[in-house]
Every structure is written in structure tokens, then in C-alpha cells.
C-alpha positions in Angstrom: 144.4 -88.4 139.4 142.5 -91.7 139.3 142.9 -94.1 136.5 139.9 -95.3 134.7 140.2 -98.8 136.1 140.4 -97.5 139.7 137.4 -95.3 139.1 135.4 -98.2 137.7 136.2 -100.4 140.7 135.3 -97.7 143.1 132.0 -96.9 141.4 131.1 -100.6 141.2 131.7 -100.9 144.9 129.7 -97.8 145.7 126.8 -98.9 143.5 126.8 -102.4 145.1 126.9 -101.0 148.6 123.9 -102.3 150.6 122.4 -104.1 147.7 122.4 -107.6 146.4 123.1 -106.3 142.8 124.2 -103.0 141.3 121.4 -100.9 139.9 123.3 -100.6 136.6 125.7 -103.0 134.9 129.2 -101.6 135.8 130.7 -102.8 132.5 128.6 -100.2 130.8 130.5 -97.5 132.7 133.7 -98.5 130.9 132.6 -96.6 127.9 132.5 -93.2 129.8 135.3 -90.7 130.0 137.3 -90.3 133.2 135.7 -86.9 134.0 132.2 -88.5 133.7 133.3 -91.4 136.0 134.7 -88.9 138.5 131.3 -87.1 138.5 129.4 -90.3 139.0 131.6 -91.3 141.9 131.1 -87.9 143.5 127.3 -88.1 143.1 127.3 -91.6 144.6 129.3 -90.4 147.6 126.9 -87.4 148.0 123.8 -89.7 148.1 125.1 -91.6 151.1 123.8 -89.1 153.7 122.6 -91.3 156.6 125.5 -93.5 157.8 126.5 -95.4 160.8 130.1 -95.4 162.1 131.0 -98.6 160.3 129.7 -97.2 157.0 131.6 -94.0 157.4 134.9 -95.9 157.9 134.2 -98.0 154.8 133.5 -94.9 152.7 136.7 -93.1 153.8 138.7 -95.3 151.4 137.0 -93.5 148.4 137.7 -89.9 149.6 140.5 -87.9 147.9 143.3 -86.9 150.2 143.9 -83.1 150.0 
């Protein structure tokens, strides 16, 4: 299970990916519950659908090991 701090860092990285600035202030996410943060992280990962090889390698760090 991810800690809240870890999830916040991962979401911030995903939000900032390919942009100069995040689209939402990541500090606002600190007020959300862990289940909400996990959902946000999953949705961000799902939205990245056209990737080159370098991008895929970078995103692997955020996937859960099963």
C-alpha cells in the first residue's frame, strides 16, 4: 500500500509530465484521502495512451508490482 506522501509525489510527477507546470496545484491534493489519491493516480496513468519507448520506461516506476 502506498503512503499518502508517496502518492502525492507520484501524482505530482504524473501531472507535471510533459508540461511546464502542473494543471492543478499539487498541494491541494494533500487534503484528499488515500483511496481518492490512488484513483487519481490510476486515471492519470490511463490517460497516457500514446507513448514512445522512453516514456514507457519512465512510467514503469509508477506501476504496482503484482
